[in-house]
C-alpha positions as CSV (number, residue, x, y, z in Angstrom):
1,M,0.0,0.0,0.0
2,A,1.2,3.5,-0.7
3,V,0.1,7.1,-0.9
4,T,2.0,9.7,-2.9
5,K,1.3,13.4,-3.5
6,H,2.1,15.8,-6.3
7,A,0.9,19.2,-7.6
8,F,-2.4,19.1,-9.6
9,S,-2.3,22.8,-10.5
10,Q,0.5,24.8,-12.1
11,D,0.9,27.1,-9.1
12,G,1.1,24.2,-6.6
13,T,-2.0,25.2,-4.6
14,V,-4.0,22.2,-5.6
15,D,-2.8,18.7,-4.8
16,E,-3.4,15.2,-6.2
17,Y,-2.8,12.0,-4.2
18,I,-2.2,8.5,-5.6
19,L,-3.5,5.6,-3.5
20,S,-2.1,2.2,-4.7
21,N,-2.3,-1.4,-3.5
22,K,-0.4,-4.6,-4.1
23,Q,-2.6,-5.5,-7.0
24,G,-1.2,-2.5,-8.9
25,T,-4.5,-0.6,-8.8
26,E,-4.2,3.1,-8.5
27,V,-6.8,5.7,-7.4
28,Y,-6.1,9.4,-7.9
29,V,-7.9,12.0,-5.7
30,T,-7.6,15.7,-5.4
31,N,-8.3,18.2,-2.6
32,W,-10.2,20.4,-5.1
33,G,-13.7,19.2,-4.6
34,A,-12.4,16.2,-2.7
35,R,-12.9,14.4,-6.0
36,L,-11.9,11.2,-7.7
37,T,-9.9,11.9,-10.8
38,R,-8.6,8.4,-11.9
39,F,-9.3,4.8,-11.1
40,I,-6.7,2.6,-12.9
41,V,-7.3,-1.1,-12.7
42,A,-6.4,-4.3,-14.7
43,D,-9.2,-5.9,-16.7
44,K,-9.8,-9.6,-17.3
45,S,-6.8,-9.7,-19.8
46,G,-4.5,-7.7,-17.6
47,T,-4.8,-4.5,-19.6
48,L,-4.9,-1.4,-17.4
49,R,-7.9,0.8,-17.8
50,D,-8.8,4.2,-16.3
51,I,-12.5,3.7,-15.7
52,V,-13.7,7.2,-14.5
53,A,-14.3,10.4,-16.4
54,G,-12.2,13.5,-15.7
55,F,-9.5,15.9,-17.0
56,E,-5.7,15.9,-17.0
57,D,-5.1,18.6,-14.4
58,Y,-6.7,21.5,-12.5
59,E,-6.3,24.0,-15.4
60,S,-7.9,21.6,-17.8
61,W,-10.8,21.1,-15.4
62,Q,-11.3,24.9,-15.0
63,K,-11.3,25.3,-18.8
64,S,-13.9,22.6,-19.1
65,L,-16.3,24.5,-16.8
66,E,-16.7,27.1,-19.5
67,I,-18.3,24.4,-21.6
68,D,-20.2,22.2,-19.2
69,D,-20.1,21.0,-15.6
70,P,-21.1,17.4,-15.1
71,Y,-19.5,17.3,-11.6
72,F,-17.1,14.6,-12.7
73,G,-15.8,12.7,-9.6
74,A,-16.7,15.4,-7.1
75,T,-18.0,15.5,-3.6
76,I,-21.4,17.1,-3.8
77,G,-22.9,19.2,-1.1
78,R,-24.0,20.5,1.1
79,V,-27.0,18.7,-0.3
80,A,-27.0,16.5,-3.4
81,G,-29.8,16.6,-5.9
82,R,-32.6,19.0,-6.4
83,I,-34.3,21.1,-3.7
84,Y,-37.6,22.7,-4.6
85,P,-38.8,25.4,-3.9
86,C,-35.4,26.8,-3.1
87,D,-36.6,30.2,-2.0
88,N,-38.6,29.0,1.0
89,V,-36.7,26.2,2.7
90,Q,-37.5,25.9,6.4
91,I,-34.5,25.1,8.6
92,N,-34.4,25.6,12.3
93,G,-37.7,27.6,12.1
94,Q,-36.2,30.0,9.6
95,K,-37.0,30.7,6.0
96,C,-33.8,30.0,4.0
97,Q,-33.3,31.1,0.4
98,L,-31.0,28.8,-1.6
99,P,-29.5,29.7,-5.0
100,E,-31.7,29.0,-8.1
101,I,-29.4,26.8,-10.3
102,Q,-32.1,25.4,-12.6
103,P,-35.4,27.2,-13.7
104,N,-38.5,27.3,-11.5
105,K,-36.8,27.8,-8.2
106,V,-34.7,24.6,-8.2
107,C,-31.4,24.4,-6.3
108,L,-29.0,21.7,-7.5
109,H,-26.0,20.0,-5.8
110,G,-25.5,22.6,-3.1
111,G,-25.6,25.9,-5.0
112,V,-23.4,28.0,-7.2
113,S,-20.2,27.2,-5.3
114,G,-20.9,23.9,-3.6
115,F,-18.4,21.4,-2.1
116,D,-17.3,20.5,-5.6
117,K,-15.7,23.9,-6.1
118,K,-14.1,24.1,-2.6
119,L,-10.4,23.5,-1.8
120,F,-10.3,21.0,1.1
121,S,-7.3,20.4,3.3
122,G,-5.7,17.0,2.7
123,R,-4.0,14.6,5.2
124,I,-2.5,11.2,4.6
125,L,-3.8,8.8,7.2
126,S,-2.2,5.5,6.2
127,T,0.3,4.1,3.8
128,I,0.5,0.5,5.1
129,E,-1.6,-2.6,5.2
130,P,-4.5,-3.1,5.2
131,A,-5.2,0.1,3.3
132,A,-4.0,3.4,1.8
133,Q,-6.0,6.3,3.2
134,I,-6.4,10.0,2.7
135,E,-8.7,12.4,4.5
136,F,-10.0,15.7,3.2
137,T,-11.5,18.3,5.5
138,L,-13.6,21.4,4.8
139,I,-15.2,24.1,7.0
140,S,-18.4,25.4,5.4
141,E,-19.3,28.7,7.0
142,D,-22.7,29.7,8.4
143,G,-24.9,31.1,5.6
144,E,-22.7,29.7,2.8
145,E,-25.0,29.2,-0.3
146,G,-27.9,30.1,2.0
147,F,-27.5,27.2,4.3
148,P,-27.6,28.0,8.1
149,G,-24.9,26.8,10.5
150,A,-21.1,26.3,10.1
151,I,-20.2,22.7,9.5
152,E,-17.1,20.6,9.3
153,L,-17.1,17.9,6.7
154,R,-14.5,15.1,6.6
155,V,-14.3,12.9,3.5
156,T,-12.0,9.9,3.7
157,Y,-10.9,7.8,0.7
158,T,-9.5,4.4,1.5
159,L,-8.2,1.9,-1.1
160,D,-8.1,-1.7,0.3
161,H,-6.2,-4.7,-1.0
162,E,-9.3,-6.1,-2.7
163,D,-9.7,-3.1,-5.0
164,G,-12.4,-1.6,-2.9
165,L,-12.5,2.2,-2.7
166,H,-14.2,3.3,0.5
167,I,-15.6,6.8,0.7
168,E,-16.7,7.9,4.2
169,Y,-18.3,11.2,5.2
170,M,-18.5,12.7,8.7
171,G,-20.3,16.0,9.1
172,R,-20.5,18.1,12.3
173,L,-22.5,21.2,13.0
174,L,-20.2,23.7,14.7
175,S,-22.0,26.9,15.3
176,G,-24.5,29.5,14.0
177,S,-27.7,27.4,14.2
178,S,-29.2,24.6,16.3
179,E,-29.7,22.5,13.1
180,T,-28.9,22.4,9.5
181,I,-29.2,20.0,6.6
182,L,-26.5,17.8,4.9
183,N,-26.6,15.1,2.3
184,P,-23.3,14.8,0.4
185,T,-22.5,12.1,-2.2
186,N,-19.9,11.3,-4.8
187,H,-20.5,12.1,-8.4
188,T,-18.0,9.9,-10.2
189,Y,-18.9,8.7,-13.7
190,W,-17.9,5.1,-14.6
191,N,-17.2,3.5,-17.9
192,L,-15.7,0.1,-17.3
193,T,-14.2,-0.1,-20.8
194,G,-12.0,2.9,-20.0
195,F,-14.0,4.7,-22.7
196,E,-13.0,2.3,-25.4
197,E,-16.8,2.0,-25.9
198,P,-17.9,5.7,-26.2
199,T,-21.2,5.0,-24.3
200,I,-22.4,2.8,-21.5
201,H,-25.3,1.3,-23.5
202,Q,-23.7,-2.1,-23.5
203,H,-23.0,-2.1,-19.8
204,M,-25.0,-4.5,-17.6
205,C,-26.6,-3.2,-14.4
206,R,-28.5,-4.5,-11.4
207,L,-30.0,-2.5,-8.6
208,A,-31.0,-3.7,-5.2
209,A,-34.1,-1.4,-5.4
210,D,-37.8,-2.1,-5.7
211,R,-39.1,1.5,-5.6
212,V,-38.3,4.8,-7.3
213,M,-39.2,8.4,-6.3
214,E,-42.0,9.9,-8.3
215,C,-41.1,13.3,-9.8
216,R,-43.3,16.3,-10.5
217,R,-44.7,16.7,-14.0
218,D,-44.5,20.5,-14.0
219,I,-40.9,20.6,-12.8
220,P,-38.8,17.7,-14.1
221,M,-36.7,15.5,-11.8
222,V,-38.0,17.1,-8.6
223,P,-39.3,14.3,-6.2
224,T,-42.8,14.5,-4.8
225,G,-42.1,12.2,-1.9
226,R,-44.3,9.4,-3.3
227,L,-42.6,6.1,-3.9
228,L,-43.6,4.0,-7.0
229,P,-42.9,0.3,-7.5
230,T,-40.4,-0.6,-10.2
231,K,-41.4,-4.2,-10.8
232,N,-42.2,-4.9,-14.5
233,T,-41.5,-1.3,-15.5
234,K,-38.6,0.2,-17.5
235,L,-37.0,1.1,-14.1
236,D,-36.9,-2.6,-13.0
237,F,-33.2,-3.4,-12.6
238,S,-33.8,-6.3,-10.1
239,R,-32.0,-8.6,-12.6
240,L,-28.8,-7.8,-14.5
241,Q,-29.8,-6.1,-17.7
242,Q,-28.3,-4.0,-20.4
243,I,-28.5,-0.3,-19.6
244,G,-29.3,0.6,-23.2
245,Q,-32.3,-1.8,-23.3
246,N,-34.7,0.7,-21.8
247,L,-32.8,3.9,-22.0
248,D,-35.2,6.4,-23.7
249,P,-33.5,9.6,-25.0
250,T,-36.9,11.1,-25.8
251,N,-38.3,11.1,-22.2
252,V,-38.0,14.2,-20.0
253,E,-34.8,12.9,-18.3
254,R,-33.3,11.9,-21.7
255,G,-32.3,8.6,-20.1
256,F,-32.0,7.4,-16.5
257,D,-31.8,10.1,-13.8
258,H,-33.9,8.6,-11.0
259,V,-33.8,8.2,-7.2
260,F,-34.0,4.5,-6.5
261,I,-34.9,3.3,-3.0
262,M,-33.2,0.3,-1.5
263,K,-35.3,-2.8,-0.9
264,D,-34.6,-3.0,2.8
265,E,-34.9,0.8,3.4
266,A,-37.0,1.5,6.5
267,G,-35.5,4.7,7.7
268,L,-31.7,5.0,8.1
269,R,-29.7,1.9,8.6
270,S,-26.1,1.5,9.6
271,Q,-25.5,-1.9,7.8
272,I,-23.6,-1.7,4.5
273,R,-25.2,-3.8,1.8
274,E,-25.1,-4.2,-1.9
275,A,-26.9,-1.4,-3.8
276,A,-25.8,-1.8,-7.4
277,V,-23.7,-3.9,-9.7
278,L,-22.3,-2.7,-13.0
279,E,-20.5,-4.9,-15.6
280,S,-18.8,-4.5,-18.9
281,P,-18.9,-7.6,-21.1
282,K,-16.1,-6.1,-23.2
283,S,-13.5,-5.5,-20.4
284,G,-14.8,-8.1,-18.0
285,L,-14.7,-5.6,-15.2
286,R,-17.4,-5.5,-12.6
287,L,-18.2,-2.6,-10.2
288,T,-20.1,-3.4,-7.0
289,V,-21.5,-0.5,-5.0
290,L,-22.2,-1.2,-1.3
291,T,-23.6,1.5,1.0
292,D,-25.3,2.2,4.3
293,Q,-27.5,4.9,2.6
294,P,-31.3,4.4,1.8
295,A,-31.2,5.7,-1.8
296,L,-29.1,5.6,-4.9
297,V,-29.3,7.9,-8.0
298,M,-28.4,6.3,-11.3
299,Y,-27.6,9.0,-13.8
300,T,-26.6,7.9,-17.3
301,G,-24.9,11.1,-18.3
302,N,-27.8,12.3,-20.4
303,W,-26.6,15.9,-20.7
304,I,-22.8,15.6,-21.0
305,S,-21.6,18.0,-23.6
306,D,-20.0,16.5,-26.7
307,R,-17.6,19.4,-26.6
308,L,-15.8,18.1,-23.6
309,V,-12.4,16.4,-24.2
310,G,-11.0,14.6,-21.1
311,K,-7.9,12.6,-20.1
312,Y,-6.0,10.8,-22.9
313,G,-7.9,13.0,-25.5
314,V,-11.2,11.1,-24.8
315,K,-14.2,12.9,-26.3
316,Y,-17.1,12.7,-23.9
317,G,-20.8,13.2,-24.7
318,N,-24.3,11.9,-23.8
319,Y,-24.2,8.5,-22.1
320,A,-20.4,8.4,-22.0
321,A,-20.5,7.1,-18.4
322,V,-22.9,6.4,-15.6
323,A,-22.9,7.9,-12.1
324,L,-24.1,5.7,-9.2
325,E,-24.7,8.1,-6.3
326,A,-25.5,6.7,-2.9
327,Q,-27.3,9.2,-0.7
328,R,-30.3,10.2,1.4
329,V,-33.6,10.9,-0.3
330,A,-33.5,13.9,-2.6
331,N,-35.5,17.0,-1.7
332,A,-35.9,15.5,1.8
333,V,-36.0,18.9,3.5
334,N,-39.3,19.7,1.8
335,L,-40.8,16.2,2.3
336,P,-42.0,15.8,5.9
337,Q,-41.8,12.0,5.8
338,F,-38.1,12.1,4.8
339,R,-36.9,15.3,6.4
340,N,-35.2,13.8,9.4
341,Q,-32.8,11.9,7.0
342,V,-30.9,15.2,6.2
343,V,-31.2,17.1,9.5
344,V,-27.9,17.5,11.4
345,T,-27.6,18.9,14.9
346,K,-24.7,19.2,17.3
347,E,-26.0,16.1,19.0
348,V,-26.6,14.1,15.8
349,P,-23.8,14.3,13.3
350,F,-23.9,13.0,9.7
351,T,-22.3,9.8,8.7
352,H,-22.2,7.9,5.3
353,H,-20.1,5.0,4.1
354,T,-20.1,3.8,0.5
355,I,-17.7,1.3,-1.1
356,Y,-17.0,1.0,-4.9
357,R,-15.4,-2.4,-5.4
358,V,-13.9,-3.5,-8.7
359,D,-13.2,-7.1,-9.8
360,T,-13.5,-9.2,-12.9
361,T,-16.4,-11.4,-14.0
């Protein structure tokens, strides 16, 4: 096991860390947005593939934001997903106004300058067996992006000897309010062929979910709080199936962008269990997502700009990769039956543990 560090920006203010294990797998993470930038692993034939989307360095990433921002690899927060209406969010008995990121009073992924745009402090925790480990820490001030209360968020990346990447979140309310809301996730996009196949249509997927959140008809992709069964619908991934089989580019989402609810979800649970499996017949690589969270968003990159050119000169575009985002229920602050999932107090901190484990079929 090893952890090395080098500059990710030309001026040296942004760092990138490489976590490696005895299998030869390497995971690259940066303190800018506490994000995953590379996941290099051997496929069934021994060929090394980088299976996540991203850009070569900090400057390339900044330039890409002028074209599009798919949040490649980033820690999302304070709150992942959409919040509606964002101009009348009740937190701690106060009316809070969050930034409108999408039309019709929708806040997305924490606001204009969410955790994905912040520079975290980085600290190497372990370079020996059984794991290589790095911790990123951020203080988000009271009132930042309209959210009350100052919070501390710690994001820990751990690469184990079985090619499992553990991402753990610990959030504490520090001051400024008796409660706030928090629901971070990771927004890595996966293509298990290393983008040899330009889309994930041929990838196979299975989800440990039997319900999906209904969304409003007047404001797309905003959950109503109602849970709909997925059995025998186009959203039924209870068995391993090809993603492209039911992907419909003509629907309002232009593909899959849905909040799936885990089968055993009955409130918050601390037990880590399988949430999703993704496989590539071409590379023979398999990604298993395990989490202690009650929901998972599968987003098939429906809006990725075809003007983006990433690492190794790879041209991205719609459906180039898929994000599997473990989290609490989206829009929970405005849904009474789910609100407690995202409330954080000084007595009740936030915790979240997700594992992305890669092996071969």
